[in-house]
C-alpha positions as CSV (number, residue, x, y, z in Angstrom):
1,X,-1.4,-61.1,-28.8
2,X,-3.3,-63.6,-30.7
3,X,-6.9,-64.4,-31.6
4,X,-8.7,-65.9,-34.1
5,X,-11.0,-63.7,-37.1
6,X,-14.4,-64.1,-35.7
7,X,-13.2,-63.1,-32.3
8,X,-11.7,-59.8,-33.8
9,X,-15.1,-59.6,-35.2
10,X,-16.7,-60.0,-32.0
11,X,-14.5,-57.0,-30.6
12,X,-15.9,-54.6,-33.3
13,X,-19.2,-55.9,-34.2
14,X,-18.2,-57.1,-37.3
15,X,-19.6,-59.8,-40.0
16,X,-16.8,-62.2,-41.0
17,X,-16.9,-63.1,-44.6
18,X,-14.5,-66.5,-44.8
19,X,-12.7,-68.2,-42.7
20,X,-13.5,-67.1,-39.1
21,X,-11.2,-69.4,-37.4
22,X,-8.0,-67.9,-39.0
23,X,-5.4,-66.9,-36.6
24,X,-4.2,-63.2,-36.5
25,X,-1.0,-62.5,-34.9
26,X,-0.7,-58.4,-35.7
27,X,-1.5,-55.9,-37.9
28,X,-0.6,-54.0,-40.3
29,X,-0.8,-51.6,-43.5
30,X,-2.2,-53.2,-46.6
31,X,1.0,-52.7,-48.6
32,X,3.0,-54.5,-46.1
33,X,0.6,-56.8,-44.3
34,X,2.1,-60.1,-44.3
35,X,0.3,-63.6,-43.4
36,X,-1.2,-63.7,-40.1
37,X,-2.1,-60.1,-39.9
38,X,-4.8,-58.0,-40.0
39,X,-4.9,-55.3,-42.3
40,X,-8.1,-52.6,-43.2
41,X,-9.6,-50.9,-46.4
42,X,-11.6,-47.9,-46.1
43,X,-11.6,-46.4,-49.2
44,X,-12.7,-47.5,-52.5
45,X,-9.4,-46.5,-54.4
46,X,-7.7,-49.3,-52.4
47,X,-9.9,-52.3,-53.6
48,X,-7.6,-53.7,-56.0
49,X,-5.6,-54.9,-52.9
50,X,-8.2,-57.0,-51.8
51,X,-6.7,-60.0,-53.5
52,X,-3.0,-58.3,-53.5
53,X,-2.5,-57.9,-50.0
54,X,-0.9,-60.7,-48.0
55,X,-3.0,-60.1,-45.1
56,X,-4.7,-63.0,-43.7
57,X,-7.9,-61.0,-42.9
58,X,-9.4,-57.6,-43.7
59,X,-11.5,-55.2,-42.1
60,X,-13.4,-53.4,-44.8
61,X,-16.0,-50.5,-44.5
62,X,-19.1,-52.1,-45.3
63,X,-20.2,-48.8,-47.3
64,X,-17.6,-49.2,-50.1
65,X,-18.4,-53.2,-50.6
66,X,-21.5,-55.8,-50.4
67,X,-20.9,-59.6,-49.4
68,X,-23.2,-60.0,-52.9
69,X,-20.9,-57.6,-54.6
70,X,-17.9,-59.4,-53.7
71,X,-15.4,-60.6,-56.8
72,X,-15.5,-63.8,-57.4
73,X,-12.0,-64.4,-57.2
74,X,-11.8,-62.4,-53.8
75,X,-10.0,-65.5,-51.5
76,X,-8.7,-63.4,-48.6
77,X,-11.4,-63.4,-45.2
78,X,-13.1,-60.2,-44.9
79,X,-15.0,-58.6,-41.7
80,X,-17.3,-56.0,-42.2
81,X,-17.7,-53.3,-39.9
82,X,-19.4,-49.6,-40.2
83,X,-16.1,-47.8,-40.2
84,X,-13.1,-50.0,-40.8
85,X,-10.8,-47.1,-39.5
86,X,-12.1,-46.7,-36.4
87,X,-12.7,-50.3,-35.9
88,X,-9.0,-51.1,-37.1
89,X,-8.0,-48.3,-34.5
90,X,-9.3,-50.5,-31.8
91,X,-7.6,-53.6,-32.7
92,X,-4.5,-52.1,-33.3
93,X,-4.6,-50.6,-29.1
94,X,-5.1,-54.4,-28.5
95,X,-1.9,-55.3,-30.5
96,X,0.1,-52.6,-29.4
97,X,3.5,-53.4,-27.5
98,X,4.2,-49.7,-26.7
99,X,5.0,-49.0,-23.2
100,X,1.7,-47.8,-21.7
101,X,1.5,-45.6,-18.4
102,X,1.9,-47.5,-15.4
103,X,-1.6,-47.8,-13.1
104,X,0.8,-46.9,-10.0
105,X,2.7,-43.9,-10.3
106,X,6.6,-44.0,-9.6
107,X,8.8,-40.7,-8.3
108,X,12.6,-41.2,-9.7
109,X,15.4,-40.0,-7.2
110,X,17.0,-38.6,-10.2
111,X,14.4,-35.7,-10.8
112,X,14.6,-32.6,-9.6
113,X,11.5,-31.3,-7.6
114,X,11.3,-27.8,-6.2
115,X,9.5,-26.4,-3.3
116,X,5.6,-26.8,-2.7
117,X,5.1,-28.4,-5.5
118,X,1.8,-31.0,-5.2
119,X,1.4,-34.1,-6.7
120,X,-1.9,-35.9,-7.3
121,X,-2.4,-39.8,-6.9
122,X,0.0,-42.4,-9.0
123,X,1.7,-39.7,-10.7
124,X,4.8,-40.8,-12.8
125,X,7.9,-38.5,-12.6
126,X,10.9,-40.3,-14.9
127,X,14.7,-39.5,-14.5
128,X,16.0,-36.2,-15.4
129,X,12.4,-34.3,-15.1
130,X,12.9,-30.7,-13.9
131,X,9.6,-29.7,-11.6
132,X,10.2,-26.1,-10.3
133,X,8.3,-24.4,-7.4
134,X,4.7,-24.3,-7.0
135,X,3.8,-26.7,-9.5
136,X,0.7,-28.4,-9.2
137,X,0.1,-32.2,-11.2
138,X,-3.1,-34.1,-10.9
139,X,-3.5,-37.9,-10.6
140,X,-2.2,-40.4,-12.7
141,X,0.1,-38.1,-14.9
142,X,3.0,-39.0,-16.7
143,X,5.6,-37.0,-17.2
144,X,8.5,-38.4,-19.0
145,X,12.5,-37.9,-18.6
146,X,14.1,-34.5,-19.6
147,X,10.7,-33.1,-19.3
148,X,11.3,-29.1,-18.0
149,X,8.3,-27.6,-15.3
150,X,8.7,-24.3,-14.7
151,X,7.5,-22.4,-11.8
152,X,3.3,-22.1,-11.1
153,X,2.4,-24.4,-13.7
154,X,-0.7,-26.1,-13.3
155,X,-1.2,-30.0,-15.1
156,X,-4.8,-31.8,-14.6
157,X,-4.8,-35.8,-14.3
158,X,-4.5,-38.2,-17.0
159,X,-2.1,-36.3,-18.9
160,X,1.2,-37.6,-20.5
161,X,4.2,-35.3,-21.4
162,X,6.7,-37.2,-23.6
163,X,10.5,-37.2,-23.5
164,X,11.6,-33.3,-23.3
165,X,8.8,-31.3,-23.6
166,X,9.0,-27.6,-22.1
167,X,6.5,-26.1,-20.3
168,X,7.8,-22.7,-18.9
169,X,6.5,-20.7,-16.0
170,X,2.5,-20.2,-15.3
171,X,1.5,-22.3,-18.1
172,X,-2.1,-24.2,-17.0
173,X,-2.6,-27.5,-18.2
174,X,-6.2,-29.4,-18.6
175,X,-6.7,-33.0,-17.8
176,X,-5.9,-35.6,-20.2
177,X,-3.5,-33.8,-22.4
178,X,-0.9,-35.5,-24.6
179,X,2.0,-33.5,-25.5
180,X,4.8,-34.9,-27.5
181,X,8.5,-34.6,-27.7
182,X,10.1,-31.4,-28.4
183,X,7.3,-29.2,-27.9
184,X,7.5,-25.9,-25.8
185,X,4.6,-23.7,-24.5
186,X,4.9,-20.4,-22.8
187,X,8.0,-19.4,-24.9
188,X,7.7,-15.3,-25.6
189,X,5.9,-14.3,-28.0
190,X,7.6,-12.3,-31.2
191,X,7.1,-9.0,-30.3
192,X,9.9,-6.4,-30.9
193,X,9.6,-2.1,-31.6
194,X,11.8,-1.2,-34.3
195,X,14.3,2.0,-33.2
196,X,16.0,3.9,-35.5
197,X,19.5,3.4,-36.0
198,X,19.6,1.1,-32.8
199,X,18.7,-3.2,-32.1
200,X,14.6,-3.2,-32.1
201,X,13.4,-2.9,-28.6
202,X,11.7,-6.5,-27.1
203,X,8.3,-6.1,-25.7
204,X,8.0,-8.1,-22.5
205,X,5.5,-10.8,-22.8
206,X,3.7,-11.3,-19.7
207,X,0.9,-13.1,-20.2
208,X,0.4,-16.9,-20.1
209,X,-0.7,-20.3,-21.8
210,X,-3.9,-22.2,-21.8
211,X,-4.7,-25.4,-22.9
212,X,-7.9,-27.1,-22.3
213,X,-9.0,-30.1,-21.6
214,X,-8.5,-33.4,-24.2
215,X,-5.8,-31.8,-26.5
216,X,-3.4,-33.3,-27.9
217,X,-0.3,-31.4,-29.2
218,X,2.0,-33.0,-31.6
219,X,6.0,-32.9,-31.4
220,X,8.3,-30.2,-31.7
221,X,5.3,-27.5,-31.7
222,X,5.6,-23.7,-30.0
223,X,3.1,-22.1,-28.3
224,X,4.1,-18.6,-27.2
225,X,2.7,-17.0,-24.0
226,X,0.2,-14.1,-24.4
227,X,1.6,-10.3,-24.4
228,X,-0.7,-9.6,-21.3
229,X,-3.6,-12.2,-20.7
230,X,-3.5,-15.7,-22.4
231,X,-2.8,-17.7,-25.1
232,X,-6.0,-20.5,-25.4
233,X,-6.1,-23.8,-27.4
234,X,-9.8,-25.1,-26.7
235,X,-10.9,-27.9,-25.2
236,X,-10.4,-31.8,-27.8
237,X,-8.2,-29.5,-30.3
238,X,-5.7,-31.9,-32.0
239,X,-2.2,-30.0,-33.6
240,X,0.2,-32.2,-35.6
241,X,3.9,-31.6,-35.7
242,X,5.9,-28.3,-36.7
243,X,3.0,-25.9,-35.9
244,X,3.7,-22.4,-34.2
245,X,1.0,-20.7,-32.5
246,X,2.2,-17.2,-32.1
247,X,0.7,-14.9,-29.1
248,X,-2.7,-14.0,-28.0
249,X,-3.9,-16.8,-30.5
250,X,-7.4,-18.2,-29.6
251,X,-8.4,-21.6,-30.7
252,X,-11.8,-23.1,-30.3
253,X,-13.2,-26.8,-29.2
254,X,-12.3,-29.8,-31.2
255,X,-10.4,-28.0,-34.3
256,X,-7.9,-29.7,-36.0
257,X,-4.3,-28.0,-36.8
258,X,-2.4,-30.1,-39.2
259,X,1.2,-30.1,-39.8
260,X,3.5,-26.9,-40.7
261,X,0.8,-24.6,-39.8
262,X,1.4,-21.1,-38.6
263,X,-1.2,-18.7,-36.9
264,X,0.1,-15.2,-36.0
265,X,-0.5,-13.1,-33.1
266,X,-4.2,-12.2,-31.8
267,X,-5.9,-14.7,-34.5
268,X,-8.8,-15.9,-33.5
269,X,-10.5,-19.7,-34.5
270,X,-14.1,-20.7,-33.8
271,X,-14.7,-24.5,-33.2
272,X,-14.4,-27.2,-35.3
273,X,-12.2,-25.7,-37.5
274,X,-9.9,-27.4,-39.7
275,X,-6.6,-25.7,-40.8
276,X,-4.8,-28.2,-43.4
277,X,-0.8,-28.4,-43.7
278,X,1.3,-25.9,-44.4
279,X,-1.5,-23.2,-44.5
280,X,-1.1,-19.6,-42.9
281,X,-3.0,-17.4,-40.8
282,X,-2.2,-13.5,-40.2
283,X,-2.8,-11.9,-37.5
284,X,-5.9,-10.4,-36.0
285,X,-8.2,-11.9,-38.1
286,X,-11.0,-14.0,-37.0
287,X,-12.0,-17.8,-38.5
288,X,-15.5,-18.5,-38.3
289,X,-16.9,-22.1,-36.9
290,X,-16.9,-25.1,-39.0
291,X,-14.4,-23.4,-41.5
292,X,-12.0,-25.6,-43.7
293,X,-8.7,-23.7,-44.3
294,X,-7.1,-25.8,-47.7
295,X,-3.5,-27.1,-47.6
296,X,-1.0,-24.2,-48.4
297,X,-3.9,-21.6,-48.2
298,X,-3.2,-17.7,-46.7
299,X,-5.7,-16.4,-44.3
300,X,-5.5,-13.0,-44.7
301,X,-8.8,-11.5,-43.9
302,X,-11.7,-12.6,-41.8
303,X,-13.7,-15.9,-43.1
304,X,-17.1,-16.9,-41.7
305,X,-18.7,-20.1,-40.4
306,X,-19.2,-23.0,-42.5
307,X,-17.2,-22.3,-45.6
308,X,-14.0,-23.6,-47.5
309,X,-11.7,-21.8,-48.4
310,X,-8.1,-22.0,-50.3
311,X,-5.7,-20.3,-52.1
312,X,-3.3,-16.9,-51.7
313,X,-5.3,-15.1,-50.8
314,X,-7.7,-17.5,-49.4
315,X,-10.9,-17.4,-50.7
316,X,-14.2,-19.7,-52.0
317,X,-12.7,-22.7,-52.5
318,X,-14.7,-23.2,-55.6
319,X,-13.4,-19.9,-56.9
320,X,-10.0,-20.6,-56.2
321,X,-9.9,-23.9,-58.2
322,X,-11.4,-22.0,-61.4
323,X,-8.7,-19.4,-60.7
324,X,-5.9,-22.2,-60.9
325,X,-7.5,-23.9,-63.5
326,X,-7.3,-21.3,-65.4
327,X,-3.4,-20.8,-64.9
328,X,-3.1,-23.2,-67.4
329,X,-4.5,-21.5,-69.9
330,X,-1.7,-18.2,-69.6
331,X,0.8,-19.0,-72.0
332,X,-1.5,-20.0,-75.0
333,X,-3.4,-16.5,-74.0
334,X,0.0,-14.8,-74.2
335,X,0.8,-16.0,-77.3
336,X,-2.7,-15.3,-78.5
337,X,-2.8,-11.8,-77.8
338,X,0.7,-11.3,-79.3
339,X,-0.4,-12.8,-82.5
340,X,-3.6,-10.4,-82.3
341,X,-1.7,-7.2,-81.7
342,X,0.8,-8.0,-84.6
343,X,-2.2,-8.8,-87.1
344,X,-3.9,-5.5,-85.8
345,X,-0.5,-3.4,-86.4
346,X,-0.5,-4.9,-89.8
347,X,-3.9,-4.3,-90.6
348,X,-3.3,-0.6,-89.4
349,X,-0.5,-0.3,-91.9
350,X,-2.4,-1.3,-94.7
351,X,-4.7,1.3,-94.1
352,X,-2.9,4.2,-93.9
């Protein structure tokens, strides 16, 4: 795709500052961009790249810089928009060369499809897919090579299962769900009962997993089936790569679960919860709505709504920051206490 800066500005409702006739042939990050490419600037700390980048044009967040406040040596063509990141994402989709789902379905002769399977309109099934008995798949869903779908699974419309996804029996997936490669839905929950002198006894996991509409799940994610009823992921929730969600967990709507997070069994998360990278949540706790759990925090007890927590154990973020800052003073405090102890001992000897 090739178009002018002015055409791009029209796509995103932006204002051109500079030459609107410059031609754009691609998109890239602000550091890597070359001549002829479009990039974006959404944070003040990258303002120094206005003249360093080789990009022909830059989408700039209008909250960061105003035309009248531009440095006099700025030579780049800018497109001022309300949200540079969102505008760039829209343009990126236009320039993307990634293969898109076909509008018409095609079912490969090299796929295995069991009995009683019901496929909607325009479903695409690529080679080496295995679909067991009594599966239902909605309209315009794409199932890529190497995917395994167990018995009695239900998948809604407009879903996309990337290569080598595993969906085990009786899992329910809503519409417009995206699941990336290597993810496993419906594996057994980790349930074992200690037996003195013998191997631990496995506890049967008879429940299922329910994925609501508009969820996106990254690569190599494990979501375990419940022991009795269901593990549930709420509508609109987005899950990053390498996340483990244990049995009977309930995650609310529109949550963001970042990479390497672990959520133990029967934990409950409210709506619009953000769990940052490498955080952990122990089992049987409840996290309220609109709460943020900072990176590497460990939640060991219930957390109320509309708060930010961090640290181990997780607590109010401001308090946790003060405690962390005080840690740097500990070596000096130890030395001071040791010196004071020696002085006190010396004074006691003189007095005796």
